[in-house]
PyMOL Python script that loads the backbone (N, CA, C, O; Angstrom):
from pymol import cmd

cmd.read_pdbstr("""\
ATOM      1  N   MET A   1     -20.094  47.497-112.924  1.00  0.00           N
ATOM      2  CA  MET A   1     -19.212  46.690-112.107  1.00  0.00           C
ATOM      3  C   MET A   1     -18.128  46.026-112.958  1.00  0.00           C
ATOM      4  O   MET A   1     -16.968  45.965-112.552  1.00  0.00           O
ATOM      5  N   PHE A   2     -18.504  45.532-114.128  1.00  0.00           N
ATOM      6  CA  PHE A   2     -17.528  44.846-114.965  1.00  0.00           C
ATOM      7  C   PHE A   2     -16.490  45.808-115.544  1.00  0.00           C
ATOM      8  O   PHE A   2     -15.357  45.404-115.808  1.00  0.00           O
ATOM      9  N   LYS A   3     -16.861  47.069-115.742  1.00  0.00           N
ATOM     10  CA  LYS A   3     -15.890  48.038-116.245  1.00  0.00           C
ATOM     11  C   LYS A   3     -14.791  48.275-115.223  1.00  0.00           C
ATOM     12  O   LYS A   3     -13.617  48.377-115.580  1.00  0.00           O
ATOM     13  N   ILE A   4     -15.165  48.362-113.959  1.00  0.00           N
ATOM     14  CA  ILE A   4     -14.175  48.530-112.890  1.00  0.00           C
ATOM     15  C   ILE A   4     -13.309  47.282-112.780  1.00  0.00           C
ATOM     16  O   ILE A   4     -12.090  47.377-112.637  1.00  0.00           O
ATOM     17  N   LEU A   5     -13.942  46.113-112.847  1.00  0.00           N
ATOM     18  CA  LEU A   5     -13.210  44.852-112.775  1.00  0.00           C
ATOM     19  C   LEU A   5     -12.248  44.704-113.948  1.00  0.00           C
ATOM     20  O   LEU A   5     -11.150  44.173-113.780  1.00  0.00           O
ATOM     21  N   ALA A   6     -12.640  45.162-115.124  1.00  0.00           N
ATOM     22  CA  ALA A   6     -11.765  45.100-116.300  1.00  0.00           C
ATOM     23  C   ALA A   6     -10.538  45.993-116.108  1.00  0.00           C
ATOM     24  O   ALA A   6      -9.436  45.617-116.507  1.00  0.00           O
ATOM     25  N   GLN A   7     -10.715  47.163-115.508  1.00  0.00           N
ATOM     26  CA  GLN A   7      -9.581  48.053-115.248  1.00  0.00           C
ATOM     27  C   GLN A   7      -8.623  47.433-114.231  1.00  0.00           C
ATOM     28  O   GLN A   7      -7.406  47.533-114.383  1.00  0.00           O
ATOM     29  N   ILE A   8      -9.165  46.798-113.205  1.00  0.00           N
ATOM     30  CA  ILE A   8      -8.323  46.129-112.201  1.00  0.00           C
ATOM     31  C   ILE A   8      -7.557  44.981-112.842  1.00  0.00           C
ATOM     32  O   ILE A   8      -6.370  44.800-112.569  1.00  0.00           O
ATOM     33  N   ASN A   9      -8.221  44.206-113.691  1.00  0.00           N
ATOM     34  CA  ASN A   9      -7.554  43.104-114.388  1.00  0.00           C
ATOM     35  C   ASN A   9      -6.417  43.608-115.264  1.00  0.00           C
ATOM     36  O   ASN A   9      -5.362  42.980-115.351  1.00  0.00           O
ATOM     37  N   LYS A  10      -6.637  44.734-115.903  1.00  0.00           N
ATOM     38  CA  LYS A  10      -5.613  45.306-116.786  1.00  0.00           C
ATOM     39  C   LYS A  10      -4.359  45.655-115.991  1.00  0.00           C
ATOM     40  O   LYS A  10      -3.243  45.507-116.491  1.00  0.00           O
ATOM     41  N   LEU A  11      -4.538  46.114-114.767  1.00  0.00           N
ATOM     42  CA  LEU A  11      -3.400  46.490-113.939  1.00  0.00           C
ATOM     43  C   LEU A  11      -2.706  45.285-113.301  1.00  0.00           C
ATOM     44  O   LEU A  11      -1.480  45.255-113.193  1.00  0.00           O
ATOM     45  N   ILE A  12      -3.491  44.299-112.880  1.00  0.00           N
ATOM     46  CA  ILE A  12      -2.948  43.206-112.074  1.00  0.00           C
ATOM     47  C   ILE A  12      -2.507  42.003-112.907  1.00  0.00           C
ATOM     48  O   ILE A  12      -1.388  41.513-112.755  1.00  0.00           O
ATOM     49  N   LEU A  13      -3.385  41.534-113.778  1.00  0.00           N
ATOM     50  CA  LEU A  13      -3.109  40.299-114.505  1.00  0.00           C
ATOM     51  C   LEU A  13      -2.150  40.535-115.672  1.00  0.00           C
ATOM     52  O   LEU A  13      -2.146  41.609-116.273  1.00  0.00           O
ATOM     53  N   PRO A  14      -1.338  39.523-115.988  1.00  0.00           N
ATOM     54  CA  PRO A  14      -0.377  39.682-117.095  1.00  0.00           C
ATOM     55  C   PRO A  14      -1.075  39.697-118.443  1.00  0.00           C
ATOM     56  O   PRO A  14      -2.119  39.070-118.622  1.00  0.00           O
ATOM     57  N   SER A  15      -0.489  40.418-119.387  1.00  0.00           N
ATOM     58  CA  SER A  15      -1.006  40.455-120.749  1.00  0.00           C
ATOM     59  C   SER A  15      -0.201  39.469-121.590  1.00  0.00           C
ATOM     60  O   SER A  15       0.983  39.686-121.851  1.00  0.00           O
ATOM     61  N   PHE A  16      -0.841  38.403-122.005  1.00  0.00           N
ATOM     62  CA  PHE A  16      -0.145  37.375-122.764  1.00  0.00           C
ATOM     63  C   PHE A  16       0.068  37.776-124.214  1.00  0.00           C
ATOM     64  O   PHE A  16       0.929  37.203-124.882  1.00  0.00           O
ATOM     65  N   THR A  17      -0.688  38.744-124.721  1.00  0.00           N
ATOM     66  CA  THR A  17      -0.461  39.189-126.090  1.00  0.00           C
ATOM     67  C   THR A  17       0.831  39.992-126.174  1.00  0.00           C
ATOM     68  O   THR A  17       1.533  39.925-127.182  1.00  0.00           O
ATOM     69  N   LYS A  18       1.150  40.743-125.138  1.00  0.00           N
ATOM     70  CA  LYS A  18       2.414  41.484-125.138  1.00  0.00           C
ATOM     71  C   LYS A  18       3.604  40.541-125.011  1.00  0.00           C
ATOM     72  O   LYS A  18       4.697  40.841-125.492  1.00  0.00           O
ATOM     73  N   GLN A  19       3.385  39.388-124.356  1.00  0.00           N
ATOM     74  CA  GLN A  19       4.444  38.396-124.207  1.00  0.00           C
ATOM     75  C   GLN A  19       4.512  37.466-125.417  1.00  0.00           C
ATOM     76  O   GLN A  19       5.367  36.583-125.482  1.00  0.00           O
ATOM     77  N   ARG A  20       3.605  37.671-126.374  1.00  0.00           N
ATOM     78  CA  ARG A  20       3.507  36.860-127.590  1.00  0.00           C
ATOM     79  C   ARG A  20       3.379  35.373-127.271  1.00  0.00           C
ATOM     80  O   ARG A  20       4.101  34.540-127.818  1.00  0.00           O
ATOM     81  N   LEU A  21       2.442  35.058-126.374  1.00  0.00           N
ATOM     82  CA  LEU A  21       2.165  33.682-125.986  1.00  0.00           C
ATOM     83  C   LEU A  21       1.363  32.992-127.078  1.00  0.00           C
ATOM     84  O   LEU A  21       0.359  33.520-127.557  1.00  0.00           O
ATOM     85  N   ASP A  22       1.817  31.808-127.465  1.00  0.00           N
ATOM     86  CA  ASP A  22       1.075  30.996-128.426  1.00  0.00           C
ATOM     87  C   ASP A  22      -0.041  30.283-127.669  1.00  0.00           C
ATOM     88  O   ASP A  22       0.225  29.540-126.723  1.00  0.00           O
ATOM     89  N   ILE A  23      -1.273  30.503-128.075  1.00  0.00           N
ATOM     90  CA  ILE A  23      -2.425  29.947-127.364  1.00  0.00           C
ATOM     91  C   ILE A  23      -2.361  28.421-127.305  1.00  0.00           C
ATOM     92  O   ILE A  23      -2.739  27.825-126.297  1.00  0.00           O
ATOM     93  N   SER A  24      -1.888  27.790-128.370  1.00  0.00           N
ATOM     94  CA  SER A  24      -1.845  26.330-128.394  1.00  0.00           C
ATOM     95  C   SER A  24      -0.818  25.769-127.421  1.00  0.00           C
ATOM     96  O   SER A  24      -0.881  24.589-127.076  1.00  0.00           O
ATOM     97  N   LYS A  25       0.127  26.592-126.970  1.00  0.00           N
ATOM     98  CA  LYS A  25       1.158  26.134-126.040  1.00  0.00           C
ATOM     99  C   LYS A  25       0.950  26.672-124.627  1.00  0.00           C
ATOM    100  O   LYS A  25       1.839  26.546-123.784  1.00  0.00           O
ATOM    101  N   ALA A  26      -0.202  27.265-124.360  1.00  0.00           N
ATOM    102  CA  ALA A  26      -0.476  27.858-123.049  1.00  0.00           C
ATOM    103  C   ALA A  26      -0.786  26.780-122.015  1.00  0.00           C
ATOM    104  O   ALA A  26      -1.380  25.748-122.325  1.00  0.00           O
ATOM    105  N   ASN A  27      -0.367  27.047-120.773  1.00  0.00           N
ATOM    106  CA  ASN A  27      -0.678  26.154-119.660  1.00  0.00           C
ATOM    107  C   ASN A  27      -2.150  26.290-119.303  1.00  0.00           C
ATOM    108  O   ASN A  27      -2.849  27.163-119.819  1.00  0.00           O
ATOM    109  N   LYS A  28      -2.619  25.409-118.405  1.00  0.00           N
ATOM    110  CA  LYS A  28      -4.017  25.470-117.992  1.00  0.00           C
ATOM    111  C   LYS A  28      -4.314  26.750-117.233  1.00  0.00           C
ATOM    112  O   LYS A  28      -5.383  27.337-117.404  1.00  0.00           O
ATOM    113  N   TRP A  29      -3.379  27.192-116.392  1.00  0.00           N
ATOM    114  CA  TRP A  29      -3.630  28.426-115.627  1.00  0.00           C
ATOM    115  C   TRP A  29      -3.605  29.638-116.542  1.00  0.00           C
ATOM    116  O   TRP A  29      -4.325  30.606-116.298  1.00  0.00           O
ATOM    117  N   GLN A  30      -2.788  29.604-117.593  1.00  0.00           N
ATOM    118  CA  GLN A  30      -2.765  30.703-118.551  1.00  0.00           C
ATOM    119  C   GLN A  30      -4.070  30.742-119.340  1.00  0.00           C
ATOM    120  O   GLN A  30      -4.601  31.819-119.609  1.00  0.00           O
ATOM    121  N   MET A  31      -4.587  29.579-119.709  1.00  0.00           N
ATOM    122  CA  MET A  31      -5.861  29.519-120.419  1.00  0.00           C
ATOM    123  C   MET A  31      -7.002  29.995-119.514  1.00  0.00           C
ATOM    124  O   MET A  31      -7.946  30.630-119.983  1.00  0.00           O
ATOM    125  N   ALA A  32      -6.912  29.688-118.224  1.00  0.00           N
ATOM    126  CA  ALA A  32      -7.930  30.149-117.281  1.00  0.00           C
ATOM    127  C   ALA A  32      -7.925  31.668-117.174  1.00  0.00           C
ATOM    128  O   ALA A  32      -8.989  32.286-117.132  1.00  0.00           O
ATOM    129  N   ILE A  33      -6.750  32.274-117.129  1.00  0.00           N
ATOM    130  CA  ILE A  33      -6.642  33.734-117.063  1.00  0.00           C
ATOM    131  C   ILE A  33      -7.160  34.363-118.349  1.00  0.00           C
ATOM    132  O   ILE A  33      -7.860  35.374-118.309  1.00  0.00           O
ATOM    133  N   ILE A  34      -6.822  33.775-119.478  1.00  0.00           N
ATOM    134  CA  ILE A  34      -7.298  34.290-120.766  1.00  0.00           C
ATOM    135  C   ILE A  34      -8.817  34.226-120.830  1.00  0.00           C
ATOM    136  O   ILE A  34      -9.463  35.183-121.259  1.00  0.00           O
ATOM    137  N   GLY A  35      -9.384  33.119-120.410  1.00  0.00           N
ATOM    138  CA  GLY A  35     -10.839  32.972-120.412  1.00  0.00           C
ATOM    139  C   GLY A  35     -11.522  33.944-119.473  1.00  0.00           C
ATOM    140  O   GLY A  35     -12.554  34.524-119.810  1.00  0.00           O
ATOM    141  N   TYR A  36     -10.946  34.123-118.296  1.00  0.00           N
ATOM    142  CA  TYR A  36     -11.504  35.054-117.320  1.00  0.00           C
ATOM    143  C   TYR A  36     -11.459  36.481-117.842  1.00  0.00           C
ATOM    144  O   TYR A  36     -12.441  37.214-117.729  1.00  0.00           O
ATOM    145  N   ARG A  37     -10.328  36.881-118.413  1.00  0.00           N
ATOM    146  CA  ARG A  37     -10.211  38.237-118.953  1.00  0.00           C
ATOM    147  C   ARG A  37     -11.174  38.451-120.114  1.00  0.00           C
ATOM    148  O   ARG A  37     -11.751  39.530-120.249  1.00  0.00           O
ATOM    149  N   TYR A  38     -11.353  37.434-120.952  1.00  0.00           N
ATOM    150  CA  TYR A  38     -12.303  37.526-122.065  1.00  0.00           C
ATOM    151  C   TYR A  38     -13.720  37.708-121.547  1.00  0.00           C
ATOM    152  O   TYR A  38     -14.464  38.549-122.052  1.00  0.00           O
ATOM    153  N   TYR A  39     -14.099  36.921-120.537  1.00  0.00           N
ATOM    154  CA  TYR A  39     -15.445  37.018-119.959  1.00  0.00           C
ATOM    155  C   TYR A  39     -15.700  38.402-119.397  1.00  0.00           C
ATOM    156  O   TYR A  39     -16.743  38.997-119.668  1.00  0.00           O
ATOM    157  N   VAL A  40     -14.767  38.923-118.620  1.00  0.00           N
ATOM    158  CA  VAL A  40     -14.940  40.234-117.997  1.00  0.00           C
ATOM    159  C   VAL A  40     -14.983  41.329-119.064  1.00  0.00           C
ATOM    160  O   VAL A  40     -15.794  42.251-118.968  1.00  0.00           O
ATOM    161  N   THR A  41     -14.123  41.237-120.074  1.00  0.00           N
ATOM    162  CA  THR A  41     -14.082  42.254-121.113  1.00  0.00           C
ATOM    163  C   THR A  41     -15.376  42.280-121.918  1.00  0.00           C
ATOM    164  O   THR A  41     -15.896  43.356-122.212  1.00  0.00           O
ATOM    165  N   THR A  42     -15.902  41.112-122.278  1.00  0.00           N
ATOM    166  CA  THR A  42     -17.145  41.085-123.048  1.00  0.00           C
ATOM    167  C   THR A  42     -18.318  41.617-122.219  1.00  0.00           C
ATOM    168  O   THR A  42     -19.203  42.282-122.757  1.00  0.00           O
ATOM    169  N   ARG A  43     -18.328  41.334-120.935  1.00  0.00           N
ATOM    170  CA  ARG A  43     -19.403  41.853-120.072  1.00  0.00           C
ATOM    171  C   ARG A  43     -19.263  43.361-119.886  1.00  0.00           C
ATOM    172  O   ARG A  43     -20.269  44.063-119.782  1.00  0.00           O
ATOM    173  N   ALA A  44     -18.040  43.864-119.842  1.00  0.00           N
ATOM    174  CA  ALA A  44     -17.829  45.297-119.671  1.00  0.00           C
ATOM    175  C   ALA A  44     -18.252  46.070-120.926  1.00  0.00           C
ATOM    176  O   ALA A  44     -18.743  47.195-120.828  1.00  0.00           O
ATOM    177  N   LEU A  45     -18.063  45.471-122.090  1.00  0.00           N
ATOM    178  CA  LEU A  45     -18.414  46.142-123.334  1.00  0.00           C
ATOM    179  C   LEU A  45     -19.915  46.054-123.635  1.00  0.00           C
ATOM    180  O   LEU A  45     -20.465  46.913-124.324  1.00  0.00           O
ATOM    181  N   GLY A  46     -20.562  45.025-123.123  1.00  0.00           N
ATOM    182  CA  GLY A  46     -21.970  44.791-123.457  1.00  0.00           C
ATOM    183  C   GLY A  46     -22.885  45.403-122.531  1.00  0.00           C
ATOM    184  O   GLY A  46     -24.099  45.285-122.694  1.00  0.00           O
TER     185      GLY A  46
END
""", "prot")
cmd.dss("prot")
cmd.show_as("cartoon", "prot")
cmd.util.cbc("prot")
cmd.orient("prot")
């Protein structure tokens, strides 16, 4: 399930690394998206 969710996230959610976002200057919603993507990715790999 997490592998499918990770693929959907890759298509829908923005990639902040491509935008070269500085983590220390990220908004709360950007940090929430980063955390969510990290959680889904780690579950998909494990």
